[in-house]
PyMOL Python script that loads the backbone (N, CA, C, O; Angstrom):
from pymol import cmd

cmd.read_pdbstr("""\
ATOM      1  N   UNK A   1    -196.085 109.889-117.755  1.00  0.00           N
ATOM      2  CA  UNK A   1    -194.753 110.411-118.017  1.00  0.00           C
ATOM      3  C   UNK A   1    -194.499 111.583-117.069  1.00  0.00           C
ATOM      4  O   UNK A   1    -195.350 112.457-116.905  1.00  0.00           O
ATOM      5  N   UNK A   2    -193.335 111.590-116.455  1.00  0.00           N
ATOM      6  CA  UNK A   2    -193.013 112.668-115.518  1.00  0.00           C
ATOM      7  C   UNK A   2    -192.767 113.969-116.270  1.00  0.00           C
ATOM      8  O   UNK A   2    -192.517 113.968-117.476  1.00  0.00           O
ATOM      9  N   UNK A   3    -192.842 115.078-115.542  1.00  0.00           N
ATOM     10  CA  UNK A   3    -192.602 116.389-116.141  1.00  0.00           C
ATOM     11  C   UNK A   3    -191.190 116.478-116.692  1.00  0.00           C
ATOM     12  O   UNK A   3    -190.981 117.012-117.781  1.00  0.00           O
ATOM     13  N   UNK A   4    -190.212 115.959-115.946  1.00  0.00           N
ATOM     14  CA  UNK A   4    -188.817 115.999-116.402  1.00  0.00           C
ATOM     15  C   UNK A   4    -188.663 115.252-117.716  1.00  0.00           C
ATOM     16  O   UNK A   4    -187.961 115.714-118.615  1.00  0.00           O
ATOM     17  N   UNK A   5    -189.307 114.110-117.834  1.00  0.00           N
ATOM     18  CA  UNK A   5    -189.203 113.321-119.055  1.00  0.00           C
ATOM     19  C   UNK A   5    -189.913 114.014-120.222  1.00  0.00           C
ATOM     20  O   UNK A   5    -189.424 113.971-121.350  1.00  0.00           O
ATOM     21  N   UNK A   6    -191.049 114.647-119.966  1.00  0.00           N
ATOM     22  CA  UNK A   6    -191.764 115.383-121.009  1.00  0.00           C
ATOM     23  C   UNK A   6    -190.934 116.573-121.486  1.00  0.00           C
ATOM     24  O   UNK A   6    -190.860 116.833-122.687  1.00  0.00           O
ATOM     25  N   UNK A   7    -190.309 117.297-120.552  1.00  0.00           N
ATOM     26  CA  UNK A   7    -189.431 118.411-120.926  1.00  0.00           C
ATOM     27  C   UNK A   7    -188.252 117.907-121.743  1.00  0.00           C
ATOM     28  O   UNK A   7    -187.856 118.538-122.723  1.00  0.00           O
ATOM     29  N   UNK A   8    -187.696 116.778-121.345  1.00  0.00           N
ATOM     30  CA  UNK A   8    -186.570 116.197-122.067  1.00  0.00           C
ATOM     31  C   UNK A   8    -186.970 115.791-123.475  1.00  0.00           C
ATOM     32  O   UNK A   8    -186.200 115.975-124.417  1.00  0.00           O
ATOM     33  N   UNK A   9    -188.164 115.242-123.624  1.00  0.00           N
ATOM     34  CA  UNK A   9    -188.638 114.840-124.945  1.00  0.00           C
ATOM     35  C   UNK A   9    -188.751 116.057-125.865  1.00  0.00           C
ATOM     36  O   UNK A   9    -188.402 115.975-127.043  1.00  0.00           O
ATOM     37  N   UNK A  10    -189.231 117.175-125.342  1.00  0.00           N
ATOM     38  CA  UNK A  10    -189.312 118.402-126.137  1.00  0.00           C
ATOM     39  C   UNK A  10    -187.922 118.884-126.534  1.00  0.00           C
ATOM     40  O   UNK A  10    -187.712 119.300-127.673  1.00  0.00           O
ATOM     41  N   UNK A  11    -186.978 118.832-125.608  1.00  0.00           N
ATOM     42  CA  UNK A  11    -185.604 119.232-125.897  1.00  0.00           C
ATOM     43  C   UNK A  11    -185.008 118.346-126.978  1.00  0.00           C
ATOM     44  O   UNK A  11    -184.367 118.845-127.902  1.00  0.00           O
ATOM     45  N   UNK A  12    -185.213 117.028-126.874  1.00  0.00           N
ATOM     46  CA  UNK A  12    -184.669 116.105-127.876  1.00  0.00           C
ATOM     47  C   UNK A  12    -185.256 116.378-129.254  1.00  0.00           C
ATOM     48  O   UNK A  12    -184.539 116.345-130.254  1.00  0.00           O
ATOM     49  N   UNK A  13    -186.541 116.643-129.312  1.00  0.00           N
ATOM     50  CA  UNK A  13    -187.174 116.960-130.605  1.00  0.00           C
ATOM     51  C   UNK A  13    -186.556 118.209-131.215  1.00  0.00           C
ATOM     52  O   UNK A  13    -186.295 118.251-132.417  1.00  0.00           O
ATOM     53  N   UNK A  14    -186.321 119.226-130.393  1.00  0.00           N
ATOM     54  CA  UNK A  14    -185.692 120.456-130.886  1.00  0.00           C
ATOM     55  C   UNK A  14    -184.275 120.193-131.390  1.00  0.00           C
ATOM     56  O   UNK A  14    -183.891 120.693-132.448  1.00  0.00           O
ATOM     57  N   UNK A  15    -183.497 119.413-130.642  1.00  0.00           N
ATOM     58  CA  UNK A  15    -182.111 119.125-131.037  1.00  0.00           C
ATOM     59  C   UNK A  15    -182.053 118.288-132.308  1.00  0.00           C
ATOM     60  O   UNK A  15    -181.223 118.540-133.181  1.00  0.00           O
ATOM     61  N   UNK A  16    -182.922 117.302-132.418  1.00  0.00           N
ATOM     62  CA  UNK A  16    -182.947 116.487-133.638  1.00  0.00           C
ATOM     63  C   UNK A  16    -183.309 117.364-134.834  1.00  0.00           C
ATOM     64  O   UNK A  16    -182.719 117.228-135.906  1.00  0.00           O
ATOM     65  N   UNK A  17    -184.276 118.264-134.655  1.00  0.00           N
ATOM     66  CA  UNK A  17    -184.634 119.187-135.733  1.00  0.00           C
ATOM     67  C   UNK A  17    -183.479 120.089-136.128  1.00  0.00           C
ATOM     68  O   UNK A  17    -183.299 120.386-137.310  1.00  0.00           O
ATOM     69  N   UNK A  18    -182.692 120.531-135.146  1.00  0.00           N
ATOM     70  CA  UNK A  18    -181.560 121.426-135.401  1.00  0.00           C
ATOM     71  C   UNK A  18    -180.421 120.729-136.140  1.00  0.00           C
ATOM     72  O   UNK A  18    -179.804 121.329-137.021  1.00  0.00           O
ATOM     73  N   UNK A  19    -180.133 119.474-135.797  1.00  0.00           N
ATOM     74  CA  UNK A  19    -178.946 118.800-136.323  1.00  0.00           C
ATOM     75  C   UNK A  19    -179.216 117.762-137.404  1.00  0.00           C
ATOM     76  O   UNK A  19    -178.269 117.270-138.016  1.00  0.00           O
ATOM     77  N   UNK A  20    -180.464 117.411-137.659  1.00  0.00           N
ATOM     78  CA  UNK A  20    -180.756 116.315-138.587  1.00  0.00           C
ATOM     79  C   UNK A  20    -180.212 116.554-139.993  1.00  0.00           C
ATOM     80  O   UNK A  20    -179.830 115.596-140.664  1.00  0.00           O
ATOM     81  N   UNK A  21    -180.168 117.769-140.445  1.00  0.00           N
ATOM     82  CA  UNK A  21    -179.687 118.032-141.806  1.00  0.00           C
ATOM     83  C   UNK A  21    -178.160 118.101-141.883  1.00  0.00           C
ATOM     84  O   UNK A  21    -177.604 118.169-142.979  1.00  0.00           O
ATOM     85  N   UNK A  22    -177.472 118.083-140.726  1.00  0.00           N
ATOM     86  CA  UNK A  22    -176.016 118.206-140.705  1.00  0.00           C
ATOM     87  C   UNK A  22    -175.291 116.867-140.618  1.00  0.00           C
ATOM     88  O   UNK A  22    -174.067 116.824-140.746  1.00  0.00           O
ATOM     89  N   UNK A  23    -176.021 115.778-140.403  1.00  0.00           N
ATOM     90  CA  UNK A  23    -175.398 114.464-140.247  1.00  0.00           C
ATOM     91  C   UNK A  23    -176.128 113.439-141.100  1.00  0.00           C
ATOM     92  O   UNK A  23    -177.251 113.662-141.553  1.00  0.00           O
ATOM     93  N   UNK A  24    -175.458 112.308-141.305  1.00  0.00           N
ATOM     94  CA  UNK A  24    -176.081 111.215-142.051  1.00  0.00           C
ATOM     95  C   UNK A  24    -176.996 110.390-141.150  1.00  0.00           C
ATOM     96  O   UNK A  24    -177.978 109.811-141.615  1.00  0.00           O
ATOM     97  N   UNK A  25    -176.671 110.339-139.867  1.00  0.00           N
ATOM     98  CA  UNK A  25    -177.462 109.574-138.900  1.00  0.00           C
ATOM     99  C   UNK A  25    -177.337 110.251-137.545  1.00  0.00           C
ATOM    100  O   UNK A  25    -176.250 110.683-137.160  1.00  0.00           O
ATOM    101  N   UNK A  26    -178.451 110.344-136.820  1.00  0.00           N
ATOM    102  CA  UNK A  26    -178.433 110.932-135.486  1.00  0.00           C
ATOM    103  C   UNK A  26    -179.412 110.164-134.601  1.00  0.00           C
ATOM    104  O   UNK A  26    -180.579 109.987-134.953  1.00  0.00           O
ATOM    105  N   UNK A  27    -178.926 109.718-133.466  1.00  0.00           N
ATOM    106  CA  UNK A  27    -179.756 108.991-132.508  1.00  0.00           C
ATOM    107  C   UNK A  27    -179.500 109.558-131.120  1.00  0.00           C
ATOM    108  O   UNK A  27    -178.353 109.693-130.694  1.00  0.00           O
ATOM    109  N   UNK A  28    -180.578 109.889-130.420  1.00  0.00           N
ATOM    110  CA  UNK A  28    -180.468 110.348-129.039  1.00  0.00           C
ATOM    111  C   UNK A  28    -181.339 109.422-128.198  1.00  0.00           C
ATOM    112  O   UNK A  28    -182.549 109.324-128.404  1.00  0.00           O
ATOM    113  N   UNK A  29    -180.710 108.758-127.261  1.00  0.00           N
ATOM    114  CA  UNK A  29    -181.426 107.830-126.378  1.00  0.00           C
ATOM    115  C   UNK A  29    -181.553 108.468-125.001  1.00  0.00           C
ATOM    116  O   UNK A  29    -180.583 108.989-124.450  1.00  0.00           O
ATOM    117  N   UNK A  30    -182.738 108.418-124.469  1.00  0.00           N
ATOM    118  CA  UNK A  30    -183.019 109.042-123.173  1.00  0.00           C
ATOM    119  C   UNK A  30    -183.421 107.962-122.178  1.00  0.00           C
ATOM    120  O   UNK A  30    -184.190 107.056-122.502  1.00  0.00           O
ATOM    121  N   UNK A  31    -182.895 108.070-120.970  1.00  0.00           N
ATOM    122  CA  UNK A  31    -183.228 107.116-119.915  1.00  0.00           C
ATOM    123  C   UNK A  31    -183.612 107.870-118.655  1.00  0.00           C
ATOM    124  O   UNK A  31    -183.016 108.893-118.316  1.00  0.00           O
ATOM    125  N   UNK A  32    -184.607 107.352-117.977  1.00  0.00           N
ATOM    126  CA  UNK A  32    -185.014 107.904-116.691  1.00  0.00           C
ATOM    127  C   UNK A  32    -184.884 106.787-115.658  1.00  0.00           C
ATOM    128  O   UNK A  32    -185.325 105.662-115.891  1.00  0.00           O
ATOM    129  N   UNK A  33    -184.284 107.103-114.536  1.00  0.00           N
ATOM    130  CA  UNK A  33    -184.100 106.110-113.482  1.00  0.00           C
ATOM    131  C   UNK A  33    -184.568 106.668-112.147  1.00  0.00           C
ATOM    132  O   UNK A  33    -184.353 107.839-111.833  1.00  0.00           O
ATOM    133  N   UNK A  34    -185.202 105.819-111.379  1.00  0.00           N
ATOM    134  CA  UNK A  34    -185.604 106.175-110.025  1.00  0.00           C
ATOM    135  C   UNK A  34    -184.722 105.396-109.071  1.00  0.00           C
ATOM    136  O   UNK A  34    -184.398 104.234-109.316  1.00  0.00           O
ATOM    137  N   UNK A  35    -184.337 106.043-107.980  1.00  0.00           N
ATOM    138  CA  UNK A  35    -183.483 105.359-107.026  1.00  0.00           C
ATOM    139  C   UNK A  35    -183.799 105.736-105.596  1.00  0.00           C
ATOM    140  O   UNK A  35    -184.351 106.800-105.314  1.00  0.00           O
ATOM    141  N   UNK A  36    -183.437 104.841-104.708  1.00  0.00           N
ATOM    142  CA  UNK A  36    -183.580 105.068-103.279  1.00  0.00           C
ATOM    143  C   UNK A  36    -182.247 104.753-102.620  1.00  0.00           C
ATOM    144  O   UNK A  36    -181.665 103.693-102.851  1.00  0.00           O
ATOM    145  N   UNK A  37    -181.773 105.667-101.808  1.00  0.00           N
ATOM    146  CA  UNK A  37    -180.534 105.471-101.054  1.00  0.00           C
ATOM    147  C   UNK A  37    -180.865 105.370 -99.576  1.00  0.00           C
ATOM    148  O   UNK A  37    -181.572 106.211 -99.021  1.00  0.00           O
ATOM    149  N   UNK A  38    -180.346 104.334 -98.957  1.00  0.00           N
ATOM    150  CA  UNK A  38    -180.547 104.138 -97.520  1.00  0.00           C
ATOM    151  C   UNK A  38    -179.176 103.925 -96.882  1.00  0.00           C
ATOM    152  O   UNK A  38    -178.436 103.028 -97.287  1.00  0.00           O
ATOM    153  N   UNK A  39    -178.838 104.731 -95.903  1.00  0.00           N
ATOM    154  CA  UNK A  39    -177.589 104.580 -95.173  1.00  0.00           C
ATOM    155  C   UNK A  39    -177.912 104.099 -93.765  1.00  0.00           C
ATOM    156  O   UNK A  39    -178.589 104.781 -92.995  1.00  0.00           O
ATOM    157  N   UNK A  40    -177.415 102.910 -93.448  1.00  0.00           N
ATOM    158  CA  UNK A  40    -177.645 102.316 -92.129  1.00  0.00           C
ATOM    159  C   UNK A  40    -176.370 102.373 -91.316  1.00  0.00           C
ATOM    160  O   UNK A  40    -175.284 102.120 -91.838  1.00  0.00           O
ATOM    161  N   UNK A  41    -176.490 102.695 -90.072  1.00  0.00           N
ATOM    162  CA  UNK A  41    -175.389 102.601 -89.096  1.00  0.00           C
ATOM    163  C   UNK A  41    -175.891 101.696 -87.990  1.00  0.00           C
ATOM    164  O   UNK A  41    -176.740 102.071 -87.181  1.00  0.00           O
ATOM    165  N   UNK A  42    -175.338 100.489 -87.981  1.00  0.00           N
ATOM    166  CA  UNK A  42    -175.842  99.510 -87.028  1.00  0.00           C
ATOM    167  C   UNK A  42    -177.273  99.177 -87.362  1.00  0.00           C
ATOM    168  O   UNK A  42    -177.569  98.783 -88.490  1.00  0.00           O
ATOM    169  N   UNK A  43    -178.166  99.326 -86.408  1.00  0.00           N
ATOM    170  CA  UNK A  43    -179.581  99.047 -86.655  1.00  0.00           C
ATOM    171  C   UNK A  43    -180.391 100.332 -86.842  1.00  0.00           C
ATOM    172  O   UNK A  43    -181.620 100.310 -86.763  1.00  0.00           O
ATOM    173  N   UNK A  44    -179.703 101.449 -87.089  1.00  0.00           N
ATOM    174  CA  UNK A  44    -180.359 102.749 -87.221  1.00  0.00           C
ATOM    175  C   UNK A  44    -180.260 103.273 -88.656  1.00  0.00           C
ATOM    176  O   UNK A  44    -179.194 103.217 -89.270  1.00  0.00           O
ATOM    177  N   UNK A  45    -181.374 103.779 -89.186  1.00  0.00           N
ATOM    178  CA  UNK A  45    -181.372 104.422 -90.506  1.00  0.00           C
ATOM    179  C   UNK A  45    -180.856 105.841 -90.318  1.00  0.00           C
ATOM    180  O   UNK A  45    -181.475 106.655 -89.632  1.00  0.00           O
ATOM    181  N   UNK A  46    -179.693 106.133 -90.949  1.00  0.00           N
ATOM    182  CA  UNK A  46    -179.107 107.462 -90.798  1.00  0.00           C
ATOM    183  C   UNK A  46    -179.632 108.433 -91.852  1.00  0.00           C
ATOM    184  O   UNK A  46    -179.969 109.575 -91.536  1.00  0.00           O
ATOM    185  N   UNK A  47    -179.700 107.983 -93.095  1.00  0.00           N
ATOM    186  CA  UNK A  47    -180.283 108.825 -94.145  1.00  0.00           C
ATOM    187  C   UNK A  47    -181.123 107.963 -95.078  1.00  0.00           C
ATOM    188  O   UNK A  47    -180.855 106.780 -95.287  1.00  0.00           O
ATOM    189  N   UNK A  48    -182.131 108.592 -95.619  1.00  0.00           N
ATOM    190  CA  UNK A  48    -183.024 107.947 -96.571  1.00  0.00           C
ATOM    191  C   UNK A  48    -183.398 108.997 -97.609  1.00  0.00           C
ATOM    192  O   UNK A  48    -183.915 110.061 -97.269  1.00  0.00           O
ATOM    193  N   UNK A  49    -183.132 108.688 -98.880  1.00  0.00           N
ATOM    194  CA  UNK A  49    -183.473 109.647 -99.929  1.00  0.00           C
ATOM    195  C   UNK A  49    -183.938 108.920-101.181  1.00  0.00           C
ATOM    196  O   UNK A  49    -183.553 107.781-101.444  1.00  0.00           O
ATOM    197  N   UNK A  50    -184.769 109.604-101.938  1.00  0.00           N
ATOM    198  CA  UNK A  50    -185.274 109.080-103.205  1.00  0.00           C
ATOM    199  C   UNK A  50    -185.037 110.135-104.270  1.00  0.00           C
ATOM    200  O   UNK A  50    -185.010 111.330-103.974  1.00  0.00           O
ATOM    201  N   UNK A  51    -184.865 109.696-105.504  1.00  0.00           N
ATOM    202  CA  UNK A  51    -184.658 110.661-106.572  1.00  0.00           C
ATOM    203  C   UNK A  51    -184.887 110.062-107.944  1.00  0.00           C
ATOM    204  O   UNK A  51    -184.918 108.843-108.117  1.00  0.00           O
ATOM    205  N   UNK A  52    -185.044 110.941-108.907  1.00  0.00           N
ATOM    206  CA  UNK A  52    -185.199 110.563-110.307  1.00  0.00           C
ATOM    207  C   UNK A  52    -184.085 111.250-111.078  1.00  0.00           C
ATOM    208  O   UNK A  52    -183.841 112.443-110.899  1.00  0.00           O
ATOM    209  N   UNK A  53    -183.413 110.498-111.933  1.00  0.00           N
ATOM    210  CA  UNK A  53    -182.368 111.091-112.757  1.00  0.00           C
ATOM    211  C   UNK A  53    -182.680 110.818-114.225  1.00  0.00           C
ATOM    212  O   UNK A  53    -183.270 109.793-114.568  1.00  0.00           O
ATOM    213  N   UNK A  54    -182.279 111.747-115.079  1.00  0.00           N
ATOM    214  CA  UNK A  54    -182.492 111.630-116.520  1.00  0.00           C
ATOM    215  C   UNK A  54    -181.132 111.776-117.197  1.00  0.00           C
ATOM    216  O   UNK A  54    -180.371 112.692-116.882  1.00  0.00           O
ATOM    217  N   UNK A  55    -180.836 110.890-118.108  1.00  0.00           N
ATOM    218  CA  UNK A  55    -179.578 110.928-118.852  1.00  0.00           C
ATOM    219  C   UNK A  55    -179.743 110.140-120.141  1.00  0.00           C
ATOM    220  O   UNK A  55    -180.854 109.754-120.507  1.00  0.00           O
ATOM    221  N   UNK A  56    -178.638 109.906-120.821  1.00  0.00           N
ATOM    222  CA  UNK A  56    -178.739 109.140-122.052  1.00  0.00           C
ATOM    223  C   UNK A  56    -177.476 109.183-122.876  1.00  0.00           C
ATOM    224  O   UNK A  56    -176.396 109.506-122.382  1.00  0.00           O
ATOM    225  N   UNK A  57    -177.636 108.847-124.156  1.00  0.00           N
ATOM    226  CA  UNK A  57    -176.516 108.770-125.085  1.00  0.00           C
ATOM    227  C   UNK A  57    -176.903 109.403-126.428  1.00  0.00           C
ATOM    228  O   UNK A  57    -178.069 109.418-126.821  1.00  0.00           O
ATOM    229  N   UNK A  58    -175.883 109.920-127.109  1.00  0.00           N
ATOM    230  CA  UNK A  58    -176.052 110.491-128.448  1.00  0.00           C
ATOM    231  C   UNK A  58    -175.102 109.762-129.381  1.00  0.00           C
ATOM    232  O   UNK A  58    -173.927 109.582-129.060  1.00  0.00           O
ATOM    233  N   UNK A  59    -175.610 109.338-130.544  1.00  0.00           N
ATOM    234  CA  UNK A  59    -174.761 108.770-131.595  1.00  0.00           C
ATOM    235  C   UNK A  59    -175.017 109.555-132.869  1.00  0.00           C
ATOM    236  O   UNK A  59    -176.156 109.901-133.184  1.00  0.00           O
ATOM    237  N   UNK A  60    -173.937 109.833-133.600  1.00  0.00           N
ATOM    238  CA  UNK A  60    -174.078 110.548-134.865  1.00  0.00           C
ATOM    239  C   UNK A  60    -173.048 110.014-135.845  1.00  0.00           C
ATOM    240  O   UNK A  60    -171.941 109.634-135.464  1.00  0.00           O
ATOM    241  N   UNK A  61    -173.432 109.992-137.117  1.00  0.00           N
ATOM    242  CA  UNK A  61    -172.518 109.597-138.187  1.00  0.00           C
ATOM    243  C   UNK A  61    -172.490 110.721-139.214  1.00  0.00           C
ATOM    244  O   UNK A  61    -173.533 111.223-139.633  1.00  0.00           O
ATOM    245  N   UNK A  62    -171.278 111.110-139.613  1.00  0.00           N
ATOM    246  CA  UNK A  62    -171.101 112.137-140.639  1.00  0.00           C
ATOM    247  C   UNK A  62    -169.966 111.695-141.552  1.00  0.00           C
ATOM    248  O   UNK A  62    -168.820 111.577-141.120  1.00  0.00           O
ATOM    249  N   UNK A  63    -170.296 111.451-142.821  1.00  0.00           N
ATOM    250  CA  UNK A  63    -169.320 111.024-143.818  1.00  0.00           C
ATOM    251  C   UNK A  63    -168.492 109.828-143.349  1.00  0.00           C
ATOM    252  O   UNK A  63    -167.275 109.793-143.533  1.00  0.00           O
ATOM    253  N   UNK A  64    -169.162 108.857-142.746  1.00  0.00           N
ATOM    254  CA  UNK A  64    -168.500 107.629-142.316  1.00  0.00           C
ATOM    255  C   UNK A  64    -167.850 107.685-140.949  1.00  0.00           C
ATOM    256  O   UNK A  64    -167.407 106.652-140.446  1.00  0.00           O
ATOM    257  N   UNK A  65    -167.775 108.866-140.323  1.00  0.00           N
ATOM    258  CA  UNK A  65    -167.187 108.989-138.989  1.00  0.00           C
ATOM    259  C   UNK A  65    -168.272 108.998-137.932  1.00  0.00           C
ATOM    260  O   UNK A  65    -169.272 109.706-138.055  1.00  0.00           O
ATOM    261  N   UNK A  66    -168.065 108.202-136.888  1.00  0.00           N
ATOM    262  CA  UNK A  66    -169.052 108.087-135.826  1.00  0.00           C
ATOM    263  C   UNK A  66    -168.624 108.864-134.594  1.00  0.00           C
ATOM    264  O   UNK A  66    -167.440 108.911-134.259  1.00  0.00           O
ATOM    265  N   UNK A  67    -169.575 109.462-133.935  1.00  0.00           N
ATOM    266  CA  UNK A  67    -169.342 110.128-132.663  1.00  0.00           C
ATOM    267  C   UNK A  67    -170.317 109.604-131.635  1.00  0.00           C
ATOM    268  O   UNK A  67    -171.445 109.238-131.966  1.00  0.00           O
ATOM    269  N   UNK A  68    -169.885 109.569-130.395  1.00  0.00           N
ATOM    270  CA  UNK A  68    -170.724 109.080-129.304  1.00  0.00           C
ATOM    271  C   UNK A  68    -170.504 109.959-128.082  1.00  0.00           C
ATOM    272  O   UNK A  68    -169.374 110.345-127.786  1.00  0.00           O
ATOM    273  N   UNK A  69    -171.569 110.271-127.380  1.00  0.00           N
ATOM    274  CA  UNK A  69    -171.457 111.024-126.128  1.00  0.00           C
ATOM    275  C   UNK A  69    -172.538 110.525-125.181  1.00  0.00           C
ATOM    276  O   UNK A  69    -173.643 110.183-125.603  1.00  0.00           O
ATOM    277  N   UNK A  70    -172.210 110.490-123.917  1.00  0.00           N
ATOM    278  CA  UNK A  70    -173.223 110.188-122.907  1.00  0.00           C
ATOM    279  C   UNK A  70    -173.419 111.444-122.062  1.00  0.00           C
ATOM    280  O   UNK A  70    -172.526 112.287-121.974  1.00  0.00           O
ATOM    281  N   UNK A  71    -174.580 111.561-121.450  1.00  0.00           N
ATOM    282  CA  UNK A  71    -174.873 112.754-120.660  1.00  0.00           C
ATOM    283  C   UNK A  71    -175.732 112.387-119.465  1.00  0.00           C
ATOM    284  O   UNK A  71    -176.484 111.413-119.499  1.00  0.00           O
ATOM    285  N   UNK A  72    -175.614 113.171-118.421  1.00  0.00           N
ATOM    286  CA  UNK A  72    -176.474 112.998-117.259  1.00  0.00           C
ATOM    287  C   UNK A  72    -177.053 114.328-116.800  1.00  0.00           C
ATOM    288  O   UNK A  72    -177.637 114.424-115.720  1.00  0.00           O
ATOM    289  N   UNK A  73    -176.885 115.356-117.633  1.00  0.00           N
ATOM    290  CA  UNK A  73    -177.515 116.654-117.384  1.00  0.00           C
ATOM    291  C   UNK A  73    -178.081 117.151-118.709  1.00  0.00           C
ATOM    292  O   UNK A  73    -177.334 117.402-119.654  1.00  0.00           O
ATOM    293  N   UNK A  74    -179.378 117.288-118.773  1.00  0.00           N
ATOM    294  CA  UNK A  74    -180.003 117.734-120.020  1.00  0.00           C
ATOM    295  C   UNK A  74    -179.600 119.151-120.386  1.00  0.00           C
ATOM    296  O   UNK A  74    -179.593 119.508-121.564  1.00  0.00           O
ATOM    297  N   UNK A  75    -179.267 119.953-119.399  1.00  0.00           N
ATOM    298  CA  UNK A  75    -178.909 121.340-119.678  1.00  0.00           C
ATOM    299  C   UNK A  75    -177.626 121.451-120.502  1.00  0.00           C
ATOM    300  O   UNK A  75    -177.393 122.487-121.125  1.00  0.00           O
ATOM    301  N   UNK A  76    -176.799 120.423-120.521  1.00  0.00           N
ATOM    302  CA  UNK A  76    -175.542 120.456-121.286  1.00  0.00           C
ATOM    303  C   UNK A  76    -175.595 119.569-122.527  1.00  0.00           C
ATOM    304  O   UNK A  76    -174.567 119.356-123.169  1.00  0.00           O
ATOM    305  N   UNK A  77    -176.757 119.054-122.872  1.00  0.00           N
ATOM    306  CA  UNK A  77    -176.852 118.113-123.984  1.00  0.00           C
ATOM    307  C   UNK A  77    -176.407 118.715-125.316  1.00  0.00           C
ATOM    308  O   UNK A  77    -175.673 118.063-126.059  1.00  0.00           O
ATOM    309  N   UNK A  78    -176.822 119.922-125.635  1.00  0.00           N
ATOM    310  CA  UNK A  78    -176.428 120.543-126.908  1.00  0.00           C
ATOM    311  C   UNK A  78    -174.902 120.665-126.990  1.00  0.00           C
ATOM    312  O   UNK A  78    -174.318 120.418-128.046  1.00  0.00           O
ATOM    313  N   UNK A  79    -174.262 121.039-125.897  1.00  0.00           N
ATOM    314  CA  UNK A  79    -172.803 121.154-125.888  1.00  0.00           C
ATOM    315  C   UNK A  79    -172.150 119.797-126.078  1.00  0.00           C
ATOM    316  O   UNK A  79    -171.136 119.701-126.769  1.00  0.00           O
ATOM    317  N   UNK A  80    -172.709 118.730-125.478  1.00  0.00           N
ATOM    318  CA  UNK A  80    -172.141 117.387-125.640  1.00  0.00           C
ATOM    319  C   UNK A  80    -172.253 116.930-127.089  1.00  0.00           C
ATOM    320  O   UNK A  80    -171.342 116.285-127.608  1.00  0.00           O
ATOM    321  N   UNK A  81    -173.362 117.258-127.745  1.00  0.00           N
ATOM    322  CA  UNK A  81    -173.530 116.875-129.145  1.00  0.00           C
ATOM    323  C   UNK A  81    -172.469 117.547-129.996  1.00  0.00           C
ATOM    324  O   UNK A  81    -171.825 116.887-130.812  1.00  0.00           O
ATOM    325  N   UNK A  82    -172.275 118.845-129.823  1.00  0.00           N
ATOM    326  CA  UNK A  82    -171.301 119.572-130.628  1.00  0.00           C
ATOM    327  C   UNK A  82    -169.867 119.192-130.283  1.00  0.00           C
ATOM    328  O   UNK A  82    -168.998 119.203-131.155  1.00  0.00           O
ATOM    329  N   UNK A  83    -169.615 118.859-129.034  1.00  0.00           N
ATOM    330  CA  UNK A  83    -168.268 118.536-128.579  1.00  0.00           C
ATOM    331  C   UNK A  83    -167.809 117.159-129.058  1.00  0.00           C
ATOM    332  O   UNK A  83    -166.650 116.999-129.441  1.00  0.00           O
ATOM    333  N   UNK A  84    -168.688 116.173-129.044  1.00  0.00           N
ATOM    334  CA  UNK A  84    -168.296 114.795-129.293  1.00  0.00           C
ATOM    335  C   UNK A  84    -168.707 114.247-130.642  1.00  0.00           C
ATOM    336  O   UNK A  84    -168.131 113.256-131.092  1.00  0.00           O
ATOM    337  N   UNK A  85    -169.666 114.841-131.298  1.00  0.00           N
ATOM    338  CA  UNK A  85    -170.168 114.289-132.548  1.00  0.00           C
ATOM    339  C   UNK A  85    -169.372 114.846-133.714  1.00  0.00           C
ATOM    340  O   UNK A  85    -168.864 115.966-133.645  1.00  0.00           O
ATOM    341  N   UNK A  86    -169.260 114.070-134.789  1.00  0.00           N
ATOM    342  CA  UNK A  86    -168.495 114.516-135.958  1.00  0.00           C
ATOM    343  C   UNK A  86    -169.288 115.470-136.840  1.00  0.00           C
ATOM    344  O   UNK A  86    -169.409 115.252-138.045  1.00  0.00           O
ATOM    345  N   UNK A  87    -169.827 116.528-136.239  1.00  0.00           N
ATOM    346  CA  UNK A  87    -170.608 117.498-137.001  1.00  0.00           C
ATOM    347  C   UNK A  87    -169.683 118.427-137.761  1.00  0.00           C
ATOM    348  O   UNK A  87    -168.589 118.729-137.283  1.00  0.00           O
ATOM    349  N   UNK A  88    -170.097 118.893-138.945  1.00  0.00           N
ATOM    350  CA  UNK A  88    -169.276 119.853-139.673  1.00  0.00           C
ATOM    351  C   UNK A  88    -169.160 121.175-138.897  1.00  0.00           C
ATOM    352  O   UNK A  88    -170.098 121.587-138.214  1.00  0.00           O
ATOM    353  N   UNK A  89    -168.024 121.816-139.011  1.00  0.00           N
ATOM    354  CA  UNK A  89    -167.785 123.053-138.275  1.00  0.00           C
ATOM    355  C   UNK A  89    -168.256 124.240-139.073  1.00  0.00           C
ATOM    356  O   UNK A  89    -168.138 125.377-138.616  1.00  0.00           O
TER     357      UNK A  89
END
""", "prot")
cmd.dss("prot")
cmd.show_as("cartoon", "prot")
cmd.util.cbc("prot")
cmd.orient("prot")
């Protein structure tokens, strides 16, 4: 498991612990993707890059109302949960 994914798992555990008592159902799905970008101009490689990205989705149910949010930055995950999920104010 990569360091980014391990850090994300710790963050998800903390968030689930924080919000689990406020909703009837809470699901956070995490995805890690690796990618390679190659830009060719004619027969010449102009750029070549590789990267790993982490993102996912949050689903929550509160008193029959469902909320859904997707994210591609873990640093804003808590804000996405509060912004899009039907959590009590």
